[in-house]
A tleap script that builds the chain and sets N, CA, C and O, in Angstrom:
source leaprc.protein.ff14SB
mol = sequence {
  NMET SER PHE ILE THR LEU PHE LEU PHE LEU
  SER VAL ASN PRO THR LEU GLU SER ILE ASP
  HIE PHE LYS LEU ALA PRO HIE SER TYR VAL
  LEU ALA MET SER GLN LEU ASP GLN ASP HIE
  ASP GLY LEU LYS GLU HIE MET PHE LEU VAL
  SER ASN ASP GLY THR VAL PRO ILE GLU VAL
  GLU ILE VAL PRO GLU GLY ASP LYS GLU LEU
  SER GLN PRO LEU ILE VAL GLN VAL ASP PRO
  ASN GLU THR GLN PRO ILE ALA ARG SER PRO
  GLU LEU THR ASN THR VAL LEU LYS VAL ILE
  ASN LYS ASN ASP GLU GLU ALA VAL PHE SER
  ALA ARG GLY GLY LYS ILE LEU SER GLU ASP
  LEU MET SER THR VAL GLN LYS ILE THR GLU
  CLYS
}
set mol.1.N position { 32.512 -128.988 41.979 }
set mol.1.CA position { 32.111 -128.119 40.968 }
set mol.1.C position { 33.165 -127.747 40.151 }
set mol.1.O position { 34.104 -127.198 40.726 }
set mol.2.N position { 33.248 -127.912 38.924 }
set mol.2.CA position { 34.287 -127.560 38.139 }
set mol.2.C position { 34.650 -126.265 38.146 }
set mol.2.O position { 33.850 -125.444 38.594 }
set mol.3.N position { 35.987 -125.823 37.625 }
set mol.3.CA position { 36.128 -124.651 37.896 }
set mol.3.C position { 35.757 -123.770 36.509 }
set mol.3.O position { 35.587 -122.551 36.537 }
set mol.4.N position { 35.678 -124.440 35.515 }
set mol.4.CA position { 34.426 -123.562 34.688 }
set mol.4.C position { 33.288 -123.278 34.758 }
set mol.4.O position { 32.750 -122.291 34.256 }
set mol.5.N position { 32.696 -124.296 35.525 }
set mol.5.CA position { 30.836 -123.934 36.209 }
set mol.5.C position { 31.463 -123.289 37.036 }
set mol.5.O position { 31.048 -122.141 36.875 }
set mol.6.N position { 32.467 -123.274 38.109 }
set mol.6.CA position { 32.203 -122.129 39.086 }
set mol.6.C position { 32.233 -120.630 38.307 }
set mol.6.O position { 31.418 -119.732 38.516 }
set mol.7.N position { 33.470 -120.564 37.270 }
set mol.7.CA position { 33.784 -119.286 36.641 }
set mol.7.C position { 32.308 -118.671 36.210 }
set mol.7.O position { 31.816 -117.633 36.652 }
set mol.8.N position { 31.623 -119.725 35.071 }
set mol.8.CA position { 30.461 -119.415 34.729 }
set mol.8.C position { 29.266 -118.992 35.860 }
set mol.8.O position { 28.561 -117.995 35.707 }
set mol.9.N position { 29.168 -119.799 36.878 }
set mol.9.CA position { 28.274 -119.539 37.944 }
set mol.9.C position { 28.487 -117.739 38.460 }
set mol.9.O position { 27.656 -116.838 38.571 }
set mol.10.N position { 29.918 -117.770 38.677 }
set mol.10.CA position { 30.087 -116.352 39.466 }
set mol.10.C position { 30.127 -115.181 38.256 }
set mol.10.O position { 30.064 -114.020 38.660 }
set mol.11.N position { 30.212 -115.364 37.005 }
set mol.11.CA position { 30.023 -114.578 36.261 }
set mol.11.C position { 28.515 -114.006 35.826 }
set mol.11.O position { 28.271 -112.891 35.366 }
set mol.12.N position { 27.485 -115.190 36.127 }
set mol.12.CA position { 26.170 -114.977 35.860 }
set mol.12.C position { 25.205 -114.259 37.138 }
set mol.12.O position { 24.212 -113.531 37.129 }
set mol.13.N position { 26.139 -114.934 38.332 }
set mol.13.CA position { 25.122 -114.666 39.540 }
set mol.13.C position { 25.060 -113.211 39.833 }
set mol.13.O position { 26.121 -112.665 40.138 }
set mol.14.N position { 23.875 -112.439 39.780 }
set mol.14.CA position { 23.783 -111.175 39.931 }
set mol.14.C position { 24.030 -110.563 41.665 }
set mol.14.O position { 24.305 -109.416 42.019 }
set mol.15.N position { 23.788 -111.942 42.609 }
set mol.15.CA position { 23.334 -111.431 44.135 }
set mol.15.C position { 25.243 -111.921 44.708 }
set mol.15.O position { 25.508 -112.033 45.905 }
set mol.16.N position { 26.315 -112.138 43.601 }
set mol.16.CA position { 27.613 -112.225 44.424 }
set mol.16.C position { 28.236 -110.713 43.715 }
set mol.16.O position { 27.656 -110.227 42.744 }
set mol.17.N position { 29.310 -110.136 44.240 }
set mol.17.CA position { 29.519 -108.983 44.196 }
set mol.17.C position { 31.256 -109.232 43.481 }
set mol.17.O position { 31.742 -110.363 43.490 }
set mol.18.N position { 31.831 -108.345 43.053 }
set mol.18.CA position { 33.208 -108.427 42.551 }
set mol.18.C position { 34.081 -107.071 42.862 }
set mol.18.O position { 33.753 -105.888 42.767 }
set mol.19.N position { 35.465 -107.755 43.319 }
set mol.19.CA position { 36.028 -106.322 43.418 }
set mol.19.C position { 37.187 -106.759 41.997 }
set mol.19.O position { 37.603 -107.841 41.583 }
set mol.20.N position { 37.421 -105.266 41.548 }
set mol.20.CA position { 38.153 -105.755 40.129 }
set mol.20.C position { 39.533 -104.915 40.373 }
set mol.20.O position { 39.484 -103.724 40.678 }
set mol.21.N position { 40.540 -105.485 40.246 }
set mol.21.CA position { 42.163 -104.395 40.358 }
set mol.21.C position { 42.278 -103.794 41.495 }
set mol.21.O position { 42.687 -102.633 41.465 }
set mol.22.N position { 41.976 -104.369 42.703 }
set mol.22.CA position { 42.234 -103.646 43.937 }
set mol.22.C position { 43.883 -103.693 43.948 }
set mol.22.O position { 44.581 -104.688 43.755 }
set mol.23.N position { 44.365 -102.193 44.257 }
set mol.23.CA position { 45.619 -102.252 44.544 }
set mol.23.C position { 46.017 -102.190 46.326 }
set mol.23.O position { 45.938 -101.227 47.088 }
set mol.24.N position { 46.373 -103.337 46.549 }
set mol.24.CA position { 47.042 -103.594 48.055 }
set mol.24.C position { 48.329 -103.202 48.527 }
set mol.24.O position { 49.294 -103.672 47.924 }
set mol.25.N position { 48.526 -102.468 49.441 }
set mol.25.CA position { 50.001 -101.629 49.531 }
set mol.25.C position { 50.970 -102.792 50.264 }
set mol.25.O position { 50.568 -103.781 50.876 }
set mol.26.N position { 52.071 -102.471 50.075 }
set mol.26.CA position { 53.080 -103.544 50.577 }
set mol.26.C position { 53.028 -103.689 51.863 }
set mol.26.O position { 52.978 -102.672 52.554 }
set mol.27.N position { 53.030 -105.257 52.606 }
set mol.27.CA position { 53.197 -105.486 53.822 }
set mol.27.C position { 51.552 -105.209 54.497 }
set mol.27.O position { 51.362 -104.670 55.588 }
set mol.28.N position { 50.683 -105.607 53.766 }
set mol.28.CA position { 49.188 -105.371 54.078 }
set mol.28.C position { 48.349 -106.520 53.994 }
set mol.28.O position { 48.641 -107.574 53.429 }
set mol.29.N position { 47.061 -106.196 54.718 }
set mol.29.CA position { 46.340 -107.033 54.208 }
set mol.29.C position { 44.994 -106.272 54.380 }
set mol.29.O position { 44.838 -105.334 55.161 }
set mol.30.N position { 43.962 -106.828 53.489 }
set mol.30.CA position { 42.655 -106.430 53.370 }
set mol.30.C position { 41.728 -107.764 53.748 }
set mol.30.O position { 41.931 -108.904 53.331 }
set mol.31.N position { 40.614 -107.316 54.681 }
set mol.31.CA position { 39.450 -108.271 54.831 }
set mol.31.C position { 38.517 -107.927 53.573 }
set mol.31.O position { 37.783 -106.947 53.701 }
set mol.32.N position { 38.480 -108.612 52.427 }
set mol.32.CA position { 37.620 -108.368 51.106 }
set mol.32.C position { 36.408 -108.582 51.194 }
set mol.32.O position { 35.712 -107.574 51.317 }
set mol.33.N position { 35.715 -109.906 51.168 }
set mol.33.CA position { 34.578 -110.257 51.050 }
set mol.33.C position { 34.070 -111.375 52.107 }
set mol.33.O position { 34.733 -112.124 52.825 }
set mol.34.N position { 32.624 -111.229 51.956 }
set mol.34.CA position { 32.303 -112.299 53.251 }
set mol.34.C position { 31.504 -113.451 52.248 }
set mol.34.O position { 31.430 -113.379 51.021 }
set mol.35.N position { 30.914 -114.562 53.146 }
set mol.35.CA position { 30.234 -115.489 52.252 }
set mol.35.C position { 29.465 -116.077 53.358 }
set mol.35.O position { 29.954 -116.487 54.411 }
set mol.36.N position { 28.225 -116.085 53.035 }
set mol.36.CA position { 27.631 -116.888 53.923 }
set mol.36.C position { 27.114 -118.228 53.278 }
set mol.36.O position { 27.156 -118.426 52.064 }
set mol.37.N position { 26.632 -119.116 54.178 }
set mol.37.CA position { 26.272 -120.551 53.401 }
set mol.37.C position { 25.148 -120.351 52.919 }
set mol.37.O position { 24.189 -120.428 53.688 }
set mol.38.N position { 24.913 -120.022 51.448 }
set mol.38.CA position { 23.776 -119.736 50.791 }
set mol.38.C position { 23.684 -120.851 49.646 }
set mol.38.O position { 24.540 -121.564 49.122 }
set mol.39.N position { 22.283 -120.714 49.466 }
set mol.39.CA position { 21.994 -121.958 47.967 }
set mol.39.C position { 21.480 -121.156 46.888 }
set mol.39.O position { 20.374 -120.627 46.993 }
set mol.40.N position { 22.176 -121.025 45.882 }
set mol.40.CA position { 21.949 -120.265 44.854 }
set mol.40.C position { 21.592 -121.320 43.901 }
set mol.40.O position { 22.308 -122.278 43.606 }
set mol.41.N position { 20.130 -120.995 43.331 }
set mol.41.CA position { 19.609 -121.804 42.275 }
set mol.41.C position { 19.883 -123.356 42.641 }
set mol.41.O position { 20.165 -124.054 41.667 }
set mol.42.N position { 19.856 -123.777 43.466 }
set mol.42.CA position { 20.055 -125.181 43.714 }
set mol.42.C position { 21.619 -125.495 44.109 }
set mol.42.O position { 22.004 -126.570 44.571 }
set mol.43.N position { 22.431 -124.375 43.844 }
set mol.43.CA position { 23.793 -124.875 43.987 }
set mol.43.C position { 24.451 -124.330 45.419 }
set mol.43.O position { 24.080 -123.192 45.708 }
set mol.44.N position { 25.150 -124.810 46.139 }
set mol.44.CA position { 25.845 -124.630 47.334 }
set mol.44.C position { 27.286 -124.045 47.062 }
set mol.44.O position { 28.274 -124.750 46.854 }
set mol.45.N position { 27.282 -123.029 47.084 }
set mol.45.CA position { 28.507 -122.073 46.714 }
set mol.45.C position { 29.578 -122.013 47.719 }
set mol.45.O position { 29.410 -121.177 48.606 }
set mol.46.N position { 30.658 -122.736 47.764 }
set mol.46.CA position { 31.527 -122.702 48.843 }
set mol.46.C position { 32.805 -122.105 48.403 }
set mol.46.O position { 33.854 -122.436 48.956 }
set mol.47.N position { 32.785 -121.408 47.624 }
set mol.47.CA position { 34.154 -120.567 46.949 }
set mol.47.C position { 34.200 -119.246 46.764 }
set mol.47.O position { 33.174 -118.585 46.599 }
set mol.48.N position { 35.381 -118.736 46.774 }
set mol.48.CA position { 35.623 -117.488 46.155 }
set mol.48.C position { 36.841 -117.750 44.831 }
set mol.48.O position { 37.670 -118.655 44.742 }
set mol.49.N position { 36.622 -116.796 44.056 }
set mol.49.CA position { 37.467 -116.917 42.875 }
set mol.49.C position { 38.240 -115.670 43.088 }
set mol.49.O position { 37.696 -114.568 43.151 }
set mol.50.N position { 39.642 -115.878 43.209 }
set mol.50.CA position { 40.730 -114.740 43.363 }
set mol.50.C position { 41.861 -114.776 41.949 }
set mol.50.O position { 42.450 -115.721 41.423 }
set mol.51.N position { 41.846 -113.587 41.698 }
set mol.51.CA position { 43.014 -113.099 40.147 }
set mol.51.C position { 44.076 -112.319 40.906 }
set mol.51.O position { 43.798 -111.433 41.715 }
set mol.52.N position { 45.325 -112.706 40.593 }
set mol.52.CA position { 46.569 -112.030 41.071 }
set mol.52.C position { 46.601 -111.122 39.582 }
set mol.52.O position { 46.611 -111.685 38.487 }
set mol.53.N position { 46.613 -109.847 39.728 }
set mol.53.CA position { 46.575 -108.952 38.632 }
set mol.53.C position { 47.718 -108.246 38.586 }
set mol.53.O position { 47.874 -107.352 37.754 }
set mol.54.N position { 48.668 -108.583 39.505 }
set mol.54.CA position { 49.880 -107.646 39.658 }
set mol.54.C position { 51.179 -108.510 39.542 }
set mol.54.O position { 51.130 -109.699 39.227 }
set mol.55.N position { 52.245 -107.904 39.790 }
set mol.55.CA position { 53.610 -108.767 39.622 }
set mol.55.C position { 54.015 -109.427 40.869 }
set mol.55.O position { 55.114 -109.982 40.888 }
set mol.56.N position { 53.244 -109.439 41.946 }
set mol.56.CA position { 54.328 -110.034 43.064 }
set mol.56.C position { 52.910 -111.217 43.460 }
set mol.56.O position { 51.731 -111.250 43.106 }
set mol.57.N position { 53.607 -111.925 44.192 }
set mol.57.CA position { 52.623 -113.072 44.541 }
set mol.57.C position { 51.735 -112.756 45.659 }
set mol.57.O position { 52.347 -112.169 46.551 }
set mol.58.N position { 50.413 -112.963 45.928 }
set mol.58.CA position { 49.808 -112.815 47.237 }
set mol.58.C position { 49.087 -114.038 47.912 }
set mol.58.O position { 48.645 -114.946 47.208 }
set mol.59.N position { 48.975 -114.056 49.202 }
set mol.59.CA position { 48.447 -115.021 49.998 }
set mol.59.C position { 47.067 -114.534 50.286 }
set mol.59.O position { 46.726 -113.384 50.563 }
set mol.60.N position { 46.228 -115.754 50.158 }
set mol.60.CA position { 44.720 -115.348 50.266 }
set mol.60.C position { 44.231 -116.645 51.385 }
set mol.60.O position { 44.424 -117.848 51.213 }
set mol.61.N position { 43.497 -115.932 52.651 }
set mol.61.CA position { 43.070 -116.873 53.614 }
set mol.61.C position { 41.632 -116.795 53.625 }
set mol.61.O position { 40.969 -115.778 53.426 }
set mol.62.N position { 41.155 -118.081 53.901 }
set mol.62.CA position { 39.542 -118.049 54.384 }
set mol.62.C position { 39.658 -118.172 55.733 }
set mol.62.O position { 40.144 -119.151 56.298 }
set mol.63.N position { 39.072 -116.860 56.447 }
set mol.63.CA position { 38.550 -116.537 57.857 }
set mol.63.C position { 37.454 -117.031 58.388 }
set mol.63.O position { 36.439 -116.732 57.759 }
set mol.64.N position { 37.305 -117.652 59.281 }
set mol.64.CA position { 35.833 -118.018 59.875 }
set mol.64.C position { 35.144 -117.036 60.557 }
set mol.64.O position { 35.870 -116.345 61.272 }
set mol.65.N position { 34.173 -116.806 60.560 }
set mol.65.CA position { 33.345 -115.539 61.260 }
set mol.65.C position { 33.049 -116.244 62.521 }
set mol.65.O position { 33.042 -117.475 62.530 }
set mol.66.N position { 32.775 -115.484 63.707 }
set mol.66.CA position { 32.281 -115.727 64.671 }
set mol.66.C position { 33.172 -116.431 65.561 }
set mol.66.O position { 34.297 -115.960 65.729 }
set mol.67.N position { 32.750 -117.758 66.307 }
set mol.67.CA position { 33.819 -118.482 67.445 }
set mol.67.C position { 34.344 -119.504 66.711 }
set mol.67.O position { 35.257 -120.071 67.312 }
set mol.68.N position { 34.045 -120.049 65.384 }
set mol.68.CA position { 34.672 -121.049 64.933 }
set mol.68.C position { 36.353 -120.988 64.377 }
set mol.68.O position { 36.858 -120.056 63.751 }
set mol.69.N position { 36.750 -121.738 64.631 }
set mol.69.CA position { 38.410 -121.755 64.698 }
set mol.69.C position { 38.840 -123.200 64.003 }
set mol.69.O position { 38.645 -124.331 64.447 }
set mol.70.N position { 39.475 -122.807 62.797 }
set mol.70.CA position { 39.767 -123.633 61.855 }
set mol.70.C position { 41.109 -124.583 62.717 }
set mol.70.O position { 41.839 -123.862 63.397 }
set mol.71.N position { 41.388 -125.801 62.721 }
set mol.71.CA position { 42.309 -127.001 63.053 }
set mol.71.C position { 43.615 -126.466 61.986 }
set mol.71.O position { 44.762 -126.479 62.432 }
set mol.72.N position { 43.458 -126.190 61.141 }
set mol.72.CA position { 44.452 -126.117 59.782 }
set mol.72.C position { 43.748 -124.743 58.843 }
set mol.72.O position { 42.739 -124.644 58.145 }
set mol.73.N position { 44.842 -123.794 59.235 }
set mol.73.CA position { 43.864 -122.341 58.469 }
set mol.73.C position { 44.210 -122.802 56.789 }
set mol.73.O position { 45.059 -123.551 56.304 }
set mol.74.N position { 43.334 -122.131 56.310 }
set mol.74.CA position { 43.264 -122.453 54.771 }
set mol.74.C position { 43.824 -121.387 53.946 }
set mol.74.O position { 43.061 -120.539 53.484 }
set mol.75.N position { 45.140 -121.339 53.700 }
set mol.75.CA position { 46.037 -120.052 52.933 }
set mol.75.C position { 46.685 -120.735 51.725 }
set mol.75.O position { 47.407 -121.731 51.736 }
set mol.76.N position { 46.236 -119.914 50.561 }
set mol.76.CA position { 46.745 -120.203 49.247 }
set mol.76.C position { 47.359 -119.464 48.835 }
set mol.76.O position { 46.984 -118.306 49.016 }
set mol.77.N position { 48.757 -119.709 47.979 }
set mol.77.CA position { 49.460 -118.623 47.331 }
set mol.77.C position { 48.725 -118.322 45.896 }
set mol.77.O position { 48.196 -119.231 45.256 }
set mol.78.N position { 48.743 -116.913 45.435 }
set mol.78.CA position { 48.100 -116.798 44.249 }
set mol.78.C position { 49.459 -115.978 43.458 }
set mol.78.O position { 49.933 -114.931 43.900 }
set mol.79.N position { 49.935 -116.635 42.290 }
set mol.79.CA position { 51.124 -116.007 41.756 }
set mol.79.C position { 50.373 -115.055 40.758 }
set mol.79.O position { 49.204 -115.094 40.375 }
set mol.80.N position { 51.449 -114.140 40.433 }
set mol.80.CA position { 50.686 -113.218 39.026 }
set mol.80.C position { 50.445 -113.893 37.903 }
set mol.80.O position { 51.086 -114.802 37.376 }
set mol.81.N position { 49.399 -113.328 37.570 }
set mol.81.CA position { 48.814 -113.984 36.471 }
set mol.81.C position { 48.058 -114.916 36.642 }
set mol.81.O position { 47.572 -115.297 35.578 }
set mol.82.N position { 47.737 -115.457 37.497 }
set mol.82.CA position { 47.103 -116.359 37.951 }
set mol.82.C position { 45.549 -116.060 38.722 }
set mol.82.O position { 45.250 -115.123 39.461 }
set mol.83.N position { 44.863 -116.992 38.347 }
set mol.83.CA position { 43.152 -117.121 39.181 }
set mol.83.C position { 43.362 -118.471 39.894 }
set mol.83.O position { 44.074 -119.399 39.510 }
set mol.84.N position { 42.607 -118.403 41.006 }
set mol.84.CA position { 42.530 -119.358 41.966 }
set mol.84.C position { 41.316 -119.635 42.401 }
set mol.84.O position { 40.828 -118.745 43.097 }
set mol.85.N position { 40.431 -120.901 42.163 }
set mol.85.CA position { 39.242 -121.054 43.048 }
set mol.85.C position { 39.765 -121.302 44.639 }
set mol.85.O position { 40.745 -121.889 45.097 }
set mol.86.N position { 38.779 -120.662 45.182 }
set mol.86.CA position { 39.484 -120.977 46.882 }
set mol.86.C position { 38.307 -121.530 47.713 }
set mol.86.O position { 37.476 -120.746 48.171 }
set mol.87.N position { 38.220 -122.783 47.907 }
set mol.87.CA position { 37.331 -123.459 48.758 }
set mol.87.C position { 37.437 -123.507 49.947 }
set mol.87.O position { 38.509 -123.748 50.501 }
set mol.88.N position { 36.141 -123.245 50.675 }
set mol.88.CA position { 36.126 -123.369 52.165 }
set mol.88.C position { 35.468 -124.488 52.525 }
set mol.88.O position { 34.674 -125.060 51.778 }
set mol.89.N position { 35.764 -124.876 53.712 }
set mol.89.CA position { 34.772 -126.184 54.272 }
set mol.89.C position { 33.670 -125.985 54.373 }
set mol.89.O position { 33.316 -124.972 54.977 }
set mol.90.N position { 32.640 -126.938 53.781 }
set mol.90.CA position { 31.546 -126.675 53.918 }
set mol.90.C position { 30.681 -126.514 55.230 }
set mol.90.O position { 29.510 -126.134 55.260 }
set mol.91.N position { 31.542 -126.904 56.412 }
set mol.91.CA position { 30.841 -127.165 57.725 }
set mol.91.C position { 31.099 -125.638 58.270 }
set mol.91.O position { 30.712 -125.492 59.430 }
set mol.92.N position { 31.684 -124.455 57.657 }
set mol.92.CA position { 31.762 -123.128 58.269 }
set mol.92.C position { 30.958 -122.234 57.349 }
set mol.92.O position { 31.304 -121.978 56.196 }
set mol.93.N position { 29.733 -121.720 58.002 }
set mol.93.CA position { 28.435 -121.140 57.395 }
set mol.93.C position { 28.578 -119.882 56.946 }
set mol.93.O position { 27.921 -119.489 55.982 }
set mol.94.N position { 29.710 -118.871 57.777 }
set mol.94.CA position { 30.157 -117.880 57.462 }
set mol.94.C position { 31.726 -117.524 57.572 }
set mol.94.O position { 32.385 -117.609 58.608 }
set mol.95.N position { 32.299 -117.027 56.056 }
set mol.95.CA position { 33.687 -116.815 56.217 }
set mol.95.C position { 33.975 -115.682 55.384 }
set mol.95.O position { 33.235 -115.210 54.521 }
set mol.96.N position { 35.215 -115.256 55.750 }
set mol.96.CA position { 35.820 -113.904 55.213 }
set mol.96.C position { 36.783 -114.291 54.681 }
set mol.96.O position { 37.478 -115.143 55.234 }
set mol.97.N position { 37.176 -113.670 53.194 }
set mol.97.CA position { 38.428 -113.598 52.207 }
set mol.97.C position { 39.219 -112.501 52.836 }
set mol.97.O position { 38.896 -111.319 52.957 }
set mol.98.N position { 40.467 -113.188 53.267 }
set mol.98.CA position { 41.648 -112.314 53.293 }
set mol.98.C position { 42.615 -112.207 52.395 }
set mol.98.O position { 43.172 -113.276 52.145 }
set mol.99.N position { 43.009 -111.258 51.814 }
set mol.99.CA position { 44.056 -111.117 50.812 }
set mol.99.C position { 45.058 -110.203 51.591 }
set mol.99.O position { 44.917 -109.164 52.237 }
set mol.100.N position { 46.641 -111.382 51.125 }
set mol.100.CA position { 47.809 -110.918 52.095 }
set mol.100.C position { 48.310 -110.360 51.015 }
set mol.100.O position { 48.025 -110.809 49.905 }
set mol.101.N position { 49.399 -108.950 51.227 }
set mol.101.CA position { 50.617 -108.980 50.786 }
set mol.101.C position { 51.869 -108.828 51.300 }
set mol.101.O position { 52.297 -107.688 51.479 }
set mol.102.N position { 52.611 -109.897 51.602 }
set mol.102.CA position { 53.955 -109.727 52.446 }
set mol.102.C position { 55.190 -109.185 51.377 }
set mol.102.O position { 56.356 -109.470 51.650 }
set mol.103.N position { 54.972 -108.649 50.551 }
set mol.103.CA position { 55.915 -108.443 49.458 }
set mol.103.C position { 56.426 -106.754 49.828 }
set mol.103.O position { 55.795 -106.150 50.696 }
set mol.104.N position { 57.528 -106.103 49.150 }
set mol.104.CA position { 57.695 -104.649 49.360 }
set mol.104.C position { 57.191 -103.940 48.196 }
set mol.104.O position { 57.446 -102.746 48.039 }
set mol.105.N position { 56.285 -104.798 47.129 }
set mol.105.CA position { 55.815 -103.934 46.225 }
set mol.105.C position { 54.569 -104.211 46.142 }
set mol.105.O position { 54.187 -105.337 46.460 }
set mol.106.N position { 53.548 -103.098 45.632 }
set mol.106.CA position { 52.087 -103.361 45.731 }
set mol.106.C position { 51.587 -104.487 44.953 }
set mol.106.O position { 52.090 -104.957 43.933 }
set mol.107.N position { 50.564 -104.851 45.546 }
set mol.107.CA position { 49.781 -105.978 44.895 }
set mol.107.C position { 48.410 -105.523 44.221 }
set mol.107.O position { 47.666 -104.581 44.491 }
set mol.108.N position { 48.341 -106.443 43.325 }
set mol.108.CA position { 46.512 -105.992 42.717 }
set mol.108.C position { 46.188 -107.371 42.727 }
set mol.108.O position { 46.883 -108.385 42.672 }
set mol.109.N position { 44.729 -107.132 42.827 }
set mol.109.CA position { 43.939 -108.401 42.748 }
set mol.109.C position { 42.678 -108.161 42.557 }
set mol.109.O position { 42.253 -107.161 43.135 }
set mol.110.N position { 41.797 -108.876 41.807 }
set mol.110.CA position { 40.385 -109.340 41.546 }
set mol.110.C position { 39.936 -109.894 42.637 }
set mol.110.O position { 40.865 -110.294 43.339 }
set mol.111.N position { 38.489 -110.161 43.249 }
set mol.111.CA position { 37.739 -111.291 43.649 }
set mol.111.C position { 36.547 -111.400 43.415 }
set mol.111.O position { 35.999 -110.361 43.047 }
set mol.112.N position { 35.803 -112.480 43.511 }
set mol.112.CA position { 34.451 -112.340 43.110 }
set mol.112.C position { 33.950 -113.532 44.017 }
set mol.112.O position { 34.833 -114.203 44.550 }
set mol.113.N position { 32.743 -113.841 44.232 }
set mol.113.CA position { 31.992 -115.215 45.094 }
set mol.113.C position { 31.599 -114.941 46.490 }
set mol.113.O position { 31.251 -115.795 47.305 }
set mol.114.N position { 31.699 -113.507 46.713 }
set mol.114.CA position { 31.026 -112.974 47.995 }
set mol.114.C position { 30.386 -111.976 47.836 }
set mol.114.O position { 29.834 -111.754 46.758 }
set mol.115.N position { 30.295 -110.986 49.060 }
set mol.115.CA position { 29.602 -109.744 49.260 }
set mol.115.C position { 30.880 -109.084 49.839 }
set mol.115.O position { 31.540 -109.577 50.754 }
set mol.116.N position { 31.195 -107.774 49.133 }
set mol.116.CA position { 32.374 -106.859 49.545 }
set mol.116.C position { 32.073 -106.327 51.038 }
set mol.116.O position { 30.981 -105.836 51.326 }
set mol.117.N position { 33.011 -106.447 51.863 }
set mol.117.CA position { 32.576 -106.022 53.288 }
set mol.117.C position { 32.479 -104.663 53.626 }
set mol.117.O position { 31.877 -104.376 54.661 }
set mol.118.N position { 33.179 -103.393 52.635 }
set mol.118.CA position { 33.057 -102.167 53.037 }
set mol.118.C position { 32.992 -101.505 51.643 }
set mol.118.O position { 33.602 -101.945 50.668 }
set mol.119.N position { 31.987 -100.116 51.627 }
set mol.119.CA position { 32.115 -99.745 50.131 }
set mol.119.C position { 33.247 -98.778 50.022 }
set mol.119.O position { 33.404 -98.140 48.981 }
set mol.120.N position { 34.216 -98.611 51.271 }
set mol.120.CA position { 35.171 -98.069 51.005 }
set mol.120.C position { 36.394 -98.996 51.537 }
set mol.120.O position { 36.957 -98.705 52.593 }
set mol.121.N position { 36.758 -100.048 50.820 }
set mol.121.CA position { 37.593 -101.089 51.083 }
set mol.121.C position { 38.960 -100.473 51.363 }
set mol.121.O position { 39.636 -100.725 52.360 }
set mol.122.N position { 39.302 -99.624 50.361 }
set mol.122.CA position { 40.998 -98.960 51.005 }
set mol.122.C position { 40.513 -98.735 52.347 }
set mol.122.O position { 41.087 -99.587 53.026 }
set mol.123.N position { 39.693 -97.980 53.163 }
set mol.123.CA position { 40.098 -97.538 54.420 }
set mol.123.C position { 40.167 -98.688 55.390 }
set mol.123.O position { 40.254 -98.586 56.614 }
set mol.124.N position { 40.120 -99.698 54.745 }
set mol.124.CA position { 40.266 -101.003 55.835 }
set mol.124.C position { 41.138 -101.735 55.877 }
set mol.124.O position { 41.081 -102.706 56.631 }
set mol.125.N position { 42.331 -101.477 54.997 }
set mol.125.CA position { 43.484 -101.973 54.746 }
set mol.125.C position { 44.463 -102.240 56.303 }
set mol.125.O position { 44.143 -101.638 57.328 }
set mol.126.N position { 45.146 -102.795 56.286 }
set mol.126.CA position { 45.701 -102.957 57.745 }
set mol.126.C position { 47.297 -103.379 57.262 }
set mol.126.O position { 47.582 -104.166 56.360 }
set mol.127.N position { 48.141 -102.701 58.041 }
set mol.127.CA position { 49.400 -103.286 58.045 }
set mol.127.C position { 50.027 -104.560 58.514 }
set mol.127.O position { 49.724 -104.708 59.698 }
set mol.128.N position { 50.722 -105.475 58.112 }
set mol.128.CA position { 50.937 -106.769 58.783 }
set mol.128.C position { 51.930 -106.357 60.064 }
set mol.128.O position { 52.759 -105.472 59.851 }
set mol.129.N position { 51.873 -106.936 61.304 }
set mol.129.CA position { 52.259 -106.761 62.435 }
set mol.129.C position { 53.274 -108.122 62.388 }
set mol.129.O position { 52.840 -109.175 61.920 }
set mol.130.N position { 54.475 -108.030 62.841 }
set mol.130.CA position { 55.149 -108.875 63.563 }
set mol.130.C position { 54.942 -109.448 64.680 }
set mol.130.O position { 54.697 -108.713 65.636 }
set mol.131.N position { 54.974 -110.738 64.863 }
set mol.131.CA position { 54.881 -111.449 66.198 }
set mol.131.C position { 55.890 -111.545 66.834 }
set mol.131.O position { 55.880 -112.112 67.927 }
savepdb mol mol.pdb
quit
């Protein structure tokens, strides 16, 4: 699926939700959206669309739900004023979009392509803990 097709699909599909201009605190992350392996009008959707609306880079990770583990975690950096389609592996049926801000400044992002995990997304933000 091309980027333009994906963008148009996400724009007109009423079953998919969007997060607009979410402010993420420094050194924190949020589990923002989930995506089931659903068939929308004959298209198998395996992507999130993430826009960095802020001034600092963010990292986006696709996290499998349940017992599945990825041999290689899917982590993508999205630079300021960029929009990236984030594809997940088709063999994963349930995934979560994790947005990470490792910077000293607030990050701002928008996302489409799944179901928002919480009505009060701000209450789910977690601080990054050092290992």
